[in-house]
N, C-alpha and C positions, 0 to 999 in steps of 0.2 A: 252523377256522372260528371254535374256541369261544376259539383264544387270541388271535385277533384282534381279536375282539368284547371281550376282558377287557382287552387293551392299551389298546383306544380308550378302554374307559370309564376306566381308570387316568388317561389322558391327559388325559380331560375333566374328573375328579376334580382331576387335580394344577392343570391350568388354572386350576379356580374356586377352589380354594383354597391357590393359591402363594403368597399373604402369611403363612399360617398355617406353612405349610412352611418358607419361608425362615426367620420369626422362630423356628423350633423348632430349626434348622440353628446360628442366633446365637446361640441360648441354650445349646446344646452348646459353641460356640465357648468362650462368657464362662465356661463352667466351667473350661475349660482355662487361660482367662485369669487365672482366680485364682488359680492358681498359677505362671503362666509369662508376664510380662509382655509377653513377646515373641507371643504369641499375638493381642494387641489389633490388630497389623498385617494378621492373617489377617482377623479378622470385620472390619475398618475399609478392607480390601481387598475383602471379599464386597460392603460395605455401596455401597462404590462403583459397585461393577459391577452392581449391582441398581439403583442410581439410574439407572444409564446407559441399563440394558435393559429395565428394567419399565416400567409406567404412570406416572405424573406421582402419580396418586392413592396407589399401593403405595410409589413412591417416599419419599413426604412422611410416610406410617406409618412408613417404616423409620427413617427420621429421628427420629421423636417415640417410638418403641421402642428408640430406643439412648442415648437421655438418662438414665436411672441407672445406664449402664455406661460413659459416654466418660470418666470420668478411672481405668479401670483401666490405661490405657496411658501414664498420666503425663502429663506435660507435652506428649510428643511427640504422645500418643493424643489430645490437645485441639486440636493443631494440625490434624493428619488429619482429625478429626471435621468442624472447621470446614471443611478443603478438600472434604471429602463434601457439605456444605450448599451452598457456592458452586457446586461443580458440578450441584449440582441447580438452583440458581437458573439459571445460565448455560443448563441445559438448558431448563427452562420458558420463559425469553424469547426463547429462539433459535424453538422451538416459535410463541410468539405474535407474532414478529417474521415469519420466515419460512415457516410454514405457515399461521397465522391469517390472516397481511397485516394486522397490526394497527400501527398508526404509534404511534411512542413518545410519552408524554407530556411535550410540551416543557415546561411549566412546573415538573413536578417532575423533569424530566432538569437545566433550568437551578439548581434550586433544592440538587441532589442533588451536583453540581459545584462549586458553590458552597462547601457544607457540606464535602466532602473537600478542598477545597484549602486551604480554612479551616484545618480540621486540620492541615494539613502546615506551618503557617507557622513552628512552632517546631522549626527542625529539629535543634538541639541535644538535643530530647527523644524522639527517632524511637529506638526500641527495638521488642523484640519485645511488649511491652506496647501499643505506639502502635499497631502494625498490629492486633493483636485488635481493641482497643477501635474502629478504622476500620470492621475486617471488621461489627462489632455492629453500628454506625449503617447501614452498608450493607445488611445482613441485615433488620433491621428496616424501612430504607424501602423496599426490594423486595419484602420479605414481604408488608407491607400494600397497596403496588401491584398484587402479583400475588393478593392475595385480592379486588381490585376487578377484576381483569381474569377472572380464572380462580375465582371462588369456590369451584366444585365440587370441587376437587381438595383439599381440606382435611378436608373430613367431619369436622366437630369432635365433634358428637356421639358418632363412633366413635372416635375417634383421642384424645380426653381417655380414654375404657376402657380402650385399649389403653397408654397412658401409666399409667395405676393397675395395670393389668397388672405390666406392668416394674417399676413401684415396689416392687411385692410380690414377685414373682422375685428384684430385686436383694436386697431385705432376706432373702429365705430364702437366697440365695448367700452373703450375708457372715457366716451362721454357719459357712460354710468358715474364718474367721478364726483359729481354734484350730488347724487343722492346715495353714495355708497362710502360708509367710513373705514369699510376695507382697503378700497383703494385709495381714498386720502391720507391712509397711514401709510400706503404703500409708496404713493406718488408725491413728491416733492416739488410743486412748480418752482422753475425756474424763470426769471423775469428779465428781458431785457430792457423795457420799461415800466412805469408804473401800469400799465395797461396793454402790455405784451408778452406773453409769456411763450416760450419755447416749448412745442410739442413732444409729448415723448410716449405716445400710447400707454401701454401699460409695464414700461420698463421704469425704474426709479429715476434714469438719469437721460435727457434727453440724446446725449453722445452713445447711449446703446441702441437706439432705436436708430438714430442715425448713419453707426457702423453697419444693422443689417441690413437696413436700406440700400447702401453702399454696395456691398455684397451681391443681395440680390440683383439691384439694378445691373452691376456691370455682368454678372453670369446671363441676365435676360441678353443683355445688349449682345453677348455672343451667339444667342441664337436667333435674334434678330437678325444680324449680320451672316450668318450660317445659313438659316434655313429661307424658304419661302416665305412671303408676305402674309403675317396672321393677324387681322384686325384685334384678336383677342389680345396678345403680345403687347400689340401697340398701346390699348388702354391700360395695360396693368402698367407698361413702363410708364404712361402718364402720372398714374394713379400715385405710384410708388414714388416717383418723381416729386410729387405735389407734397406726401406725406414726409418725405426728407427732407424738402423745403421749409415744410413748418418747425422743421427741429432749429432752424436757425444755426444750424452746423456750420463754423467755415470751411471744414475739412471736407464735409458733402458737397457743398457749393463748389468747391476749388474739382474737386474726383467727380461730380457731374460735368464741370466744362471738358474735361479730359475724355470722358463717355460722348460728348456731343461732337468734338472736333474729332474722332475715331468715326461714330456714324457718318459726320458730314465728308469725310474723305471718302471712305465706302461709298457712298450716295453720289458723290460725283464719278463716280469710276462706274455706275451703273447706269445713273440717266442724270446727267449734269443739268437739265433745264427743270425737272420736277426736283430736284433738289435744292437749286436758287431759290424757286417758287418757294417752296417749303421754307426753308431759312428764312427768307423774308417776312413770311406771315408770323414765324415764330419772335423776332426782332421785332417785328410791328406790335405784336402782342406784350411783348416787354417794354418798350416804351409807353406802351398804352397804362399799362400797370405802373409805372415810375412815376406817371403824370398823375393818377388815380391817388397811388397809395403813396404819398411823398412821404408821408412818417415813417412807413417802416422802411422805404430807400432809404431815407435818412440814419434810421438804425443801423440798418447794413454797412453803410458808408463808415459810420463810425465804428462799427465790430470789427471793422475792416483794417480802416486807414486813421481811426482815431487820435492814435498817438503816433501819426507821421512829424510833428513839429518837435519831437520828442526825440527821434531818431540822429543819432549822430555820429553811428557807427553800423557797420553790417551786423553784427550783434545784434543792437538795437531794432533793426531792422527784420531778422528774422524771428528775434521777440513777439513784435508787433503781429507779424502773420501765424506764426506759429501759438499765440496766448502764452508766452513767457516760457514754451514747452524748452525752447534752444539753452536757458539757462538751467533748466532740470537737466537738461543732457549733458551738461558741461560738468556739472556737480556729481553727476554719475559718472563719467567717463574719469574724474579726478580723483574719486573713491577707487575705482577699480585700478587705476595706472600707480596710484601712489601705495598701493599695498599689494606687494608680491603674491601672498596667499589667496587674495580676493582674485588676481588676474589670474591665477593657475586654475584655483580650484572654485573660486568663486563663494557666493555668501552663505547658499544653500537655498535650496526651492521654499519657498514659502516665507521668507525670512522679512524683517521688517523693513519697509523703505525707507529711504533720506526722508527726512523732516516729514514723514505721515503721507509724502508725494510720491506715487509710482513715477518712472523714469518717462512714460507716454511713449514710448519707442520699445516694440517687441526683442527687436534686436540688443538693445542695450540693456534691456532687462534678463535678456538670456545670459548676455556677459556677465551680469552682476551675479545674476544666482546660482549659474553653473561655470562661469570659468572659462577659460580656454579649451580646458580641456575637455569640459561638457559640450562646447559648441563643435569641437572636432567632432565628435563622438555623434552627436544629434546631426551634423551634417551627414557624414558618413552614411547616416540610415535612410534620411529623407533622399540623399541624391542617389542612394542605389533604388529605391523602391520609386523614385521618377524615372531612372534609368529601366525600370522594368516596365512602367508602364508606358514610357516612349516606342517601347517593342510591340505593343498591342494598338497603338494609335498613331493616326494621320498626321501631321503636324498641318494646323489651321491657321491661318495668320490672326485669327478673328479672338483666337483664346488669349492672345496677348493682353485685350481690354482687360480681362479679370484679372488677368497676372499684375500688371500694371498697376490696377486701382490698389488689389490685397498687397501688395508689395511697399505701395504709399500708406496707405491703412496701417499695416506693420511698423511704420515709421512713427507713424503719429499718436500711435495709441498699443496700450497693454494687450492685446487681444487674446493672449496664449495663456499667460501668468495671474494666478489671483495673488493679491500681495496686501 
């Protein structure tokens, strides 16, 4: 009798906390994955199984949880991860169509089909990058529409915390780099000086980690500004900020300033005295850090303003701040506007970048690959979905923080396209 009661209690406890159990199993598999790349097939197979048989809410959480680890399996791991997302989307829409008996949105269907068919026009450019780019477009469109149809499965407040915890765990696992040949093959250290490397966690490049931290931090800020004070959110904010700063990404530092200014302005409205005291403490800590870690501060100053004496024009100044991205943008825009075919129809998804360098600007990359016709199609599709979202959401000024941060990120990184 006692045993049956215990068994039932454990089962009930497991069902109530199944997400945490499964995430723990993931983490154990990912530790093995740090040493053996083949282990990613096991973890991704488990992800696929859980997506198929668990709830839509938990399935979305598993996908979010896996993001900081998705490159552990190399290129094949990325493709398998995309397959898991595709399976999740197919399952979600199967439930919407067959269980909920919801009719598909005809306007969205026409716009999506038109965009996909247009993207496949350049047959000579079809390769793995083409399909990955098309997959990303499909995921964005279907994801936004899914939010309109089943908003409750996304649980953004919960899942952004889960993402932050995953980033922290991935950062801890990256310490295995010193004893793991697999991680040594995956991660290439980027040095700012002979004894100072940029942190990249489990990503091949520190900028990838910085981008993920920027997005997570901006969305977390939205909830910090919108919800009641939550000490766990504040701890996560501090830890993700620290991880982002360790990447020594110029973009991260600049966007962090944008986020901190937004928090400061909101804080002044809520409690001016506490906000000023807190700001004073933060500034004091920053001054102490500058005095203690002079070498690091000097490297950062050199990284931002080391070429100030070479700046003789606005173009030179922009290149210094944007790490020569401004020249890249000009090269791509010249190519676009000097060739009418590229201007109107683009060079095709997955096309080779100019001089082996991407544009480091999502908008210019889209223009270069899709042309003005493709941009209009994509703009109409995304605009229509945003209009649908605004019908079910009340406008909150705090949402401007992640919107501004993500728009600025799109301007300095190729966040959507593979090339």
